[in-house]
C-alpha positions, 0 to 999 in steps of 0.5 A: 891403201898405203899410209897417207905418208906414202907417195907414188910417182907414175911416169909415162913416155912414148919412147919410139923404140926402147932398145934404140933409146936405152941411153935416154931411158937410163938417163931419165930413170937415173935423174927422176927415179919414178916409182913406175914408168909406163912406156908406149911404142916399145917396138920389141917382142916380149922375148927381146925386151931389154930387161937387164937395164931395168933390173940394174936400176931397181925396176924389177917388176914388169908387165909387157905387151910387145910386138915386132917392129910396131906398137908395144907397151911396157910398165916397169915398176919398183913396187910389186905389180899383180893381176896383169891385164891386156885389153884389145881395144884395137880389136885386131891383136895389136899390142896397145894396152897393158894393165896391172894392179898394185898391192893397194888395189890401184889399177895402172892402165897403160895405153897407146891409142892409134895415130889415125893416119892423115885424113880425118874422115872415117869413110875415107881413112880406115886408120881414122875409123879404127882410132875412133872405134878404139876410143869407143871401146875404151869408153865402154870399158870405162863406163863399167869401171869401179876401181881406183885407177890411173890411166896413162899413155899416148892418147894421140889426141890433143883436146884443148885449143891450148894443147896445140901450137895453133888451134886454127891451123890444126882443126882439120889435122888428125889429133885435134879434130872436133870428132876426136876431141868429142870422142875423148870428152866422152871417154873423160865423162864416162868415169869422171876422169880427172886430167892430172896435167891440167889440174896442175897446169890449167888452161890456157897455159902452154902444155906440150908433150910432142914435137914433130921430127920434121923440125930440126930444132923444135924450140925454134917455132915450138909447134908442139901438141899435148898427145900424152896424158895422165888421168885418174879416178876422182878419188885418186886425183884428189891425192895428186901432189905434183906433176911435171913434164920433162921437156928437156928430154926432147933435146937428149941424144937420139930423142923420142918425138915425145917427152915424159911426164910424171904425176905424184900421188899421196895415197 
């Protein structure tokens, strides 16, 4: 592990097309400068990834897993990354995970869980069944995990009643249904994962990371959900020193419907 005086900041952001939103990615990296940025829904094949911007800003270490027009994940880092890892938790080849190890041994796992469609019934909606199976495969992996790890990304599940603008209204809406929350709770228990965001902003305080594009001004009714997460192994979580949601990014030009969040650790 690095010396106790060394900190590591890790950001996660569903960017909803990295090439289309390069301007706001640059703004975020310039203003906040995390050591590591984990992107989801990059929507670009590996050969077309916009490397030049990240080189210019000092993110010279990268692991990417892309797919044409859909999905895709990328981890961009100022510090060296080793041991690239790709898990097919979707079991169909979709680009939804990329992992890497840091020189200190810490694993950084970057994941994009399927949204799950609109009908919260696995018997009627194959997409919802795939989502549940995806989380089950993550859980099976997590049960055997022995390394210090930070797992981040768009989990597409808001687990707590205070993670959505209306618990009652969204109980039967995909992303907040009891069956999804139960699956995510099982994942959390499988490694005693610590939800870093809720460590610093405890329930029932408001904490959202996503607002629908259907609202021209998301601040008018603030119908948000917390779909994006940063979790850490218990030992790593004890070293967390800060957490921030960059909510203002939802107002930037050509915004994603998600906003970045950053966790800092004194490792």
